C-alpha positions as CSV (number, residue, x, y, z in Angstrom):
1,M,140.6,-96.3,-54.7
2,K,141.1,-94.2,-57.8
3,I,139.4,-90.8,-57.8
4,I,139.2,-88.4,-60.8
5,A,138.5,-84.8,-59.7
6,D,138.0,-81.6,-61.6
7,E,141.1,-79.5,-61.0
8,N,139.0,-76.5,-60.0
9,L,137.3,-78.1,-57.0
10,A,138.3,-76.7,-53.6
11,F,140.0,-78.7,-50.9
12,T,139.8,-82.0,-52.8
13,D,143.0,-83.3,-51.3
14,Y,141.9,-82.4,-47.8
15,F,138.7,-84.3,-48.1
16,F,139.6,-87.3,-50.3
17,S,143.4,-88.0,-50.2
18,E,143.0,-90.6,-47.4
19,F,140.9,-92.8,-49.7
20,G,143.4,-93.4,-52.4
21,E,144.9,-91.8,-55.6
22,I,143.4,-88.5,-56.8
23,Q,144.0,-87.4,-60.4
24,H,143.2,-83.8,-61.1
25,K,141.8,-83.1,-64.6
26,A,140.4,-80.2,-66.6
27,G,136.6,-80.8,-66.2
28,R,135.6,-79.5,-69.6
29,T,137.8,-81.9,-71.5
30,L,137.3,-85.1,-69.5
31,T,137.1,-88.3,-71.6
32,H,136.0,-91.9,-71.2
33,A,139.7,-92.9,-71.1
34,D,140.2,-90.6,-68.0
35,V,137.4,-92.3,-66.0
36,Q,137.2,-95.9,-67.3
37,D,139.1,-97.5,-64.4
38,A,138.1,-95.0,-61.7
39,D,136.0,-95.6,-58.6
40,A,134.7,-92.1,-58.2
41,L,134.3,-89.0,-60.3
42,L,134.1,-85.5,-58.8
43,V,132.9,-82.8,-61.2
44,R,131.4,-79.3,-61.8
45,S,128.8,-78.2,-64.3
46,V,131.3,-78.0,-67.2
47,T,131.5,-81.8,-67.3
48,K,128.7,-83.6,-69.2
49,V,128.4,-86.9,-67.3
50,N,126.6,-89.0,-69.9
51,Q,126.7,-92.5,-71.6
52,E,129.7,-91.5,-73.7
53,L,131.7,-90.6,-70.7
54,I,130.9,-93.5,-68.3
55,Q,130.0,-96.5,-70.5
56,G,131.9,-99.6,-69.5
57,S,133.7,-97.8,-66.6
58,T,134.3,-99.0,-63.1
59,L,132.7,-95.9,-61.6
60,K,130.6,-96.4,-58.4
61,F,130.1,-92.8,-57.4
62,V,129.7,-89.4,-59.2
63,G,129.7,-86.3,-57.1
64,S,129.0,-82.8,-58.6
65,A,129.9,-79.9,-56.4
66,T,127.2,-77.8,-58.0
67,I,123.6,-76.7,-57.3
68,G,122.3,-77.9,-60.7
69,T,122.1,-81.4,-62.2
70,D,121.4,-80.6,-65.9
71,H,124.9,-81.8,-66.8
72,L,124.3,-85.2,-65.2
73,D,122.4,-87.9,-67.1
74,I,120.8,-89.2,-64.0
75,S,118.9,-92.0,-65.8
76,I,122.2,-93.3,-67.2
77,L,123.9,-93.2,-63.9
78,E,121.1,-95.1,-62.2
79,K,120.9,-97.6,-65.0
80,N,124.5,-98.3,-64.4
81,N,124.1,-98.5,-60.6
82,I,126.3,-95.5,-60.1
83,A,125.5,-93.5,-57.0
84,W,125.4,-89.8,-57.5
85,S,125.2,-86.6,-55.5
86,N,125.1,-82.9,-56.1
87,A,125.5,-80.0,-53.7
88,A,122.2,-78.2,-53.7
89,G,122.5,-74.8,-52.0
90,C,126.3,-74.9,-51.6
91,N,126.9,-71.5,-53.1
92,A,123.4,-70.0,-52.7
93,Q,124.7,-67.3,-50.4
94,A,127.5,-66.3,-52.7
95,V,125.1,-65.9,-55.6
96,A,122.6,-63.9,-53.6
97,E,125.5,-61.5,-52.6
98,Y,126.6,-61.3,-56.2
99,V,123.2,-60.1,-57.2
100,I,123.1,-57.4,-54.5
101,T,126.7,-56.4,-55.4
102,A,125.8,-56.0,-59.1
103,L,122.8,-53.9,-58.3
104,L,124.6,-51.6,-55.9
105,H,127.5,-51.3,-58.4
106,L,125.2,-50.1,-61.1
107,K,123.1,-47.9,-58.9
108,P,124.7,-47.1,-55.5
109,E,121.7,-45.0,-54.6
110,L,119.7,-48.2,-54.1
111,I,121.3,-48.6,-50.7
112,D,118.8,-46.1,-49.4
113,A,115.9,-46.8,-51.8
114,G,113.9,-48.8,-49.3
115,D,110.6,-50.2,-50.5
116,S,110.5,-47.8,-53.4
117,F,112.7,-50.3,-55.2
118,T,111.1,-53.6,-56.2
119,L,113.3,-56.6,-56.9
120,G,111.6,-59.4,-58.8
121,I,113.0,-62.9,-58.3
122,I,112.2,-65.7,-60.7
123,G,112.9,-69.0,-59.0
124,L,112.6,-69.2,-55.2
125,G,114.7,-72.2,-54.4
126,N,118.0,-72.2,-52.5
127,V,119.4,-69.1,-54.2
128,G,116.1,-67.2,-54.7
129,S,115.0,-67.6,-51.1
130,R,118.4,-66.4,-49.9
131,L,118.1,-63.4,-52.1
132,V,114.7,-62.6,-50.7
133,K,116.2,-62.4,-47.2
134,M,119.2,-60.3,-48.3
135,A,117.0,-57.8,-50.2
136,K,114.7,-57.5,-47.2
137,I,117.7,-56.6,-45.0
138,L,118.2,-53.7,-47.3
139,G,114.5,-52.8,-47.0
140,W,113.7,-53.4,-50.6
141,S,110.3,-54.6,-51.8
142,V,110.4,-58.1,-53.2
143,I,108.1,-60.0,-55.5
144,G,108.7,-63.6,-56.6
145,Y,107.6,-66.1,-59.2
146,D,107.9,-69.8,-58.7
147,P,105.2,-72.3,-59.7
148,F,106.7,-75.0,-57.5
149,V,107.9,-73.3,-54.3
150,V,106.2,-71.1,-51.7
151,V,108.4,-68.9,-49.6
152,E,107.2,-67.2,-46.5
153,G,107.5,-63.4,-46.4
154,V,107.5,-62.7,-50.1
155,S,104.6,-61.6,-52.3
156,Q,104.4,-64.4,-55.0
157,V,102.8,-63.3,-58.3
158,E,102.2,-64.5,-61.8
159,L,105.2,-64.2,-64.2
160,D,103.6,-61.5,-66.3
161,T,102.8,-59.4,-63.1
162,L,106.4,-59.7,-62.0
163,L,107.8,-58.7,-65.4
164,Q,105.6,-55.7,-65.6
165,N,106.2,-54.4,-62.0
166,A,109.8,-55.2,-61.0
167,D,112.5,-52.5,-61.1
168,A,115.1,-55.3,-61.4
169,I,114.7,-59.0,-62.2
170,S,117.1,-61.7,-61.1
171,M,116.9,-65.3,-62.6
172,H,117.4,-68.3,-60.3
173,V,115.9,-71.3,-62.1
174,P,117.3,-74.6,-63.5
175,I,117.2,-75.2,-67.2
176,T,114.3,-77.3,-68.3
177,Q,113.2,-78.0,-71.8
178,W,109.7,-79.4,-71.6
179,G,106.3,-78.8,-70.0
180,D,104.1,-75.8,-69.2
181,N,106.8,-74.4,-66.9
182,A,109.9,-75.0,-69.1
183,T,112.6,-72.5,-68.4
184,H,114.5,-72.7,-71.7
185,H,114.2,-69.2,-73.3
186,M,111.6,-68.1,-70.7
187,I,113.1,-64.7,-71.2
188,N,112.5,-63.9,-74.9
189,A,111.2,-61.2,-77.1
190,N,107.7,-61.5,-75.7
191,T,108.6,-61.5,-72.0
192,L,111.2,-58.8,-72.5
193,A,108.5,-56.6,-74.1
194,L,106.5,-56.8,-70.8
195,M,109.3,-55.3,-68.8
196,K,109.6,-51.6,-68.1
197,L,112.3,-50.0,-70.3
198,D,114.5,-49.3,-67.3
199,T,114.1,-52.6,-65.6
200,I,117.5,-54.2,-64.8
201,L,117.9,-57.8,-65.8
202,I,120.4,-60.2,-64.1
203,N,121.1,-63.8,-65.0
204,S,123.4,-65.9,-62.8
205,A,121.4,-69.1,-63.2
206,R,121.7,-70.9,-66.6
207,G,122.5,-69.1,-69.8
208,A,119.8,-70.6,-71.9
209,V,117.0,-69.3,-69.8
210,I,117.4,-66.1,-71.9
211,A,117.2,-66.2,-75.6
212,E,120.4,-64.4,-76.5
213,A,119.4,-63.1,-79.9
214,D,116.2,-61.6,-78.4
215,L,118.2,-60.1,-75.6
216,I,120.6,-58.4,-78.0
217,Q,117.7,-56.8,-79.9
218,D,116.1,-55.7,-76.7
219,I,119.2,-53.9,-75.4
220,Q,119.8,-52.3,-78.7
221,K,116.3,-50.9,-78.6
222,T,115.9,-50.1,-74.9
223,K,119.5,-49.5,-73.7
224,R,118.4,-51.8,-70.8
225,L,121.0,-52.5,-68.1
226,V,121.7,-56.2,-68.2
227,V,124.1,-58.3,-66.0
228,L,125.2,-61.7,-67.2
229,D,127.3,-64.3,-65.4
230,V,126.1,-67.1,-67.7
231,F,125.6,-67.3,-71.4
232,E,123.4,-69.3,-73.8
233,H,126.3,-70.6,-75.9
234,E,129.0,-70.7,-73.1
235,P,131.9,-70.7,-73.5
236,V,131.2,-69.1,-76.9
237,I,130.5,-65.5,-76.1
238,S,130.3,-62.9,-78.8
239,A,131.7,-59.4,-78.6
240,E,128.4,-58.2,-79.9
241,L,126.7,-59.4,-76.7
242,I,129.4,-58.4,-74.3
243,N,129.6,-54.8,-75.7
244,L,125.9,-54.3,-74.9
245,L,126.1,-55.5,-71.3
246,A,126.3,-53.3,-68.2
247,L,128.2,-56.0,-66.3
248,V,129.6,-59.3,-67.5
249,T,131.4,-61.9,-65.4
250,P,132.9,-65.4,-66.3
251,H,130.3,-67.7,-64.6
252,I,131.7,-67.0,-61.1
253,A,128.6,-65.7,-59.2
254,G,128.9,-68.6,-56.8
255,Y,132.7,-68.5,-56.5
256,S,133.1,-67.7,-52.8
257,L,135.6,-69.7,-50.8
258,E,132.8,-70.8,-48.5
259,G,130.6,-71.9,-51.4
260,K,133.3,-73.9,-53.2
261,A,134.4,-75.5,-49.9
262,R,130.8,-76.3,-48.9
263,G,130.2,-77.9,-52.3
264,T,133.2,-80.3,-51.8
265,Q,132.0,-81.0,-48.3
266,M,128.6,-82.0,-49.5
267,I,129.9,-84.5,-52.1
268,Y,132.5,-85.8,-49.5
269,D,129.6,-86.5,-47.1
270,A,127.7,-88.4,-49.8
271,F,130.9,-90.2,-50.9
272,C,131.4,-91.4,-47.3
273,Q,127.8,-92.5,-47.0
274,K,128.1,-94.5,-50.2
275,F,131.3,-96.3,-49.2
276,N,130.5,-96.5,-45.4
277,F,133.4,-94.3,-44.4
278,E,133.2,-92.1,-41.2
279,I,132.4,-88.4,-41.9
280,N,135.0,-86.7,-39.8
281,K,136.1,-83.5,-41.8
282,N,134.6,-80.1,-41.9
283,F,135.5,-77.3,-44.4
284,Q,135.2,-74.6,-41.7
285,T,138.5,-75.8,-40.3
286,Q,140.3,-74.9,-43.5
287,L,139.0,-71.3,-43.9
288,P,141.5,-68.5,-43.1
289,E,140.4,-65.6,-41.1
290,C,139.5,-62.4,-42.9
291,E,138.9,-58.7,-42.1
292,Q,135.9,-58.0,-40.0
293,Y,134.3,-55.1,-41.8
294,F,130.9,-55.4,-40.2
295,V,131.8,-55.6,-36.5
296,S,130.3,-52.7,-34.5
297,Q,129.4,-50.8,-37.7
298,D,126.2,-49.9,-39.4
299,F,125.4,-52.5,-42.1
300,K,124.4,-50.1,-44.8
301,K,127.4,-47.8,-44.1
302,V,129.8,-50.8,-44.5
303,I,128.1,-51.8,-47.8
304,S,128.3,-48.2,-49.1
305,D,131.9,-47.6,-48.1
306,Q,133.6,-51.0,-48.5
307,L,131.6,-53.1,-51.0
308,K,134.5,-52.9,-53.5
309,D,136.9,-54.2,-50.8
310,I,134.5,-57.1,-50.1
311,Y,133.9,-57.9,-53.8
312,D,135.2,-55.8,-56.7
313,I,132.8,-56.9,-59.4
314,A,134.1,-54.4,-61.8
315,R,137.4,-56.2,-61.8
316,D,135.8,-59.4,-63.0
317,D,134.0,-57.4,-65.7
318,R,137.3,-55.9,-67.0
319,K,139.1,-59.2,-67.0
320,L,136.4,-60.9,-69.1
321,R,136.2,-58.1,-71.6
322,A,140.0,-58.3,-71.9
323,C,139.6,-61.9,-73.3
324,L,137.9,-60.7,-76.5
325,I,139.8,-61.7,-79.6
326,D,138.5,-61.5,-83.1
327,G,134.9,-60.9,-82.2
328,Q,134.5,-63.4,-79.3
329,V,135.8,-64.4,-75.9
330,D,138.8,-66.7,-76.2
331,Q,137.7,-70.0,-74.7
332,K,141.0,-70.9,-73.2
333,S,141.2,-67.5,-71.5
334,F,137.6,-67.9,-70.2
335,D,138.5,-71.2,-68.6
336,Q,141.7,-69.8,-67.2
337,L,139.8,-66.9,-65.6
338,R,137.6,-69.4,-63.8
339,K,140.5,-71.8,-62.9
340,T,142.6,-69.0,-61.4
341,Y,139.8,-67.0,-59.9
342,P,140.7,-65.4,-56.5
343,L,137.8,-66.8,-54.4
344,R,136.0,-64.0,-52.5
345,R,134.7,-64.4,-49.0
346,E,131.0,-64.3,-48.0
347,W,129.7,-61.4,-46.0
348,A,129.3,-63.6,-42.9
349,S,133.0,-64.3,-42.8
350,H,133.5,-60.5,-42.6
351,G,131.2,-60.4,-39.7
352,G,128.1,-59.5,-41.7
353,P,124.7,-61.0,-42.1
354,K,123.7,-64.1,-44.0
355,A,120.3,-65.3,-45.1
């Protein structure tokens, strides 16, 4: 078999080398010529799998090691009888920990805030529901908005109520364009105006759920603390935007070693089911041991004292800001940051809790 794989996928050779030739490619620049005679294509969200890419190819399987599917033209895949799979939830824990880390970096005193601090979570799927549990471990009050999902243990409210009452808001929705509950530009001038002036806004979902121009105007007016890991026009990111942000990272919120490995595992499982191969590999066997910070220590004390050792989010912020050239982020440098990113470990690997 011939397998084309995004060069940034984790453990590709471990999972797939026994099945045939693997060609590692830059996912953002994949072309029809790259995949036309392949049997399987393994991608991330930077690859648009559409008619232009797959027409007339020999593809039988497309696997995306990502939570979302908006980069996959599913109707075209099904029309061409190409099986497909994504990896829903693979990096949900990593993203939830990213949000907690960002908040505690900006305001370390939140570690002891208890239920006086209210976290609003928009989208209660795999990531949002994990974040609910992590926030409750810290004793924070949590309110959520999701018209499609009910999560036990969280007060679910209407969107306007959440926007008006949350001390911090974290976005965890897919990007959808149409319908009453479309998420494209759901955070805009009108919804931003409903938020308290000091409400922190975090987006680690999809860039276009926030209208960038409206966000810029809001920060200029309110001095709001905003954390972005994703951007409406990614990888085009302006210096004007970055210079207004409290924290900015290069689309790596889900980049834990466990999350990346779990994503590859999930598309490996689907690949084996498609081609009737035995599923006999597990990513856990490939993970190195790491320092056990949480063993026999108070959880909040470890987070207070060693959060930077577990994940230094400020380092990611500095590295992305260093990519600014002539008024915007250099796109090659942005992709290089993601390609060479030193994958962090999830808290559970350090002996800590997981949702």
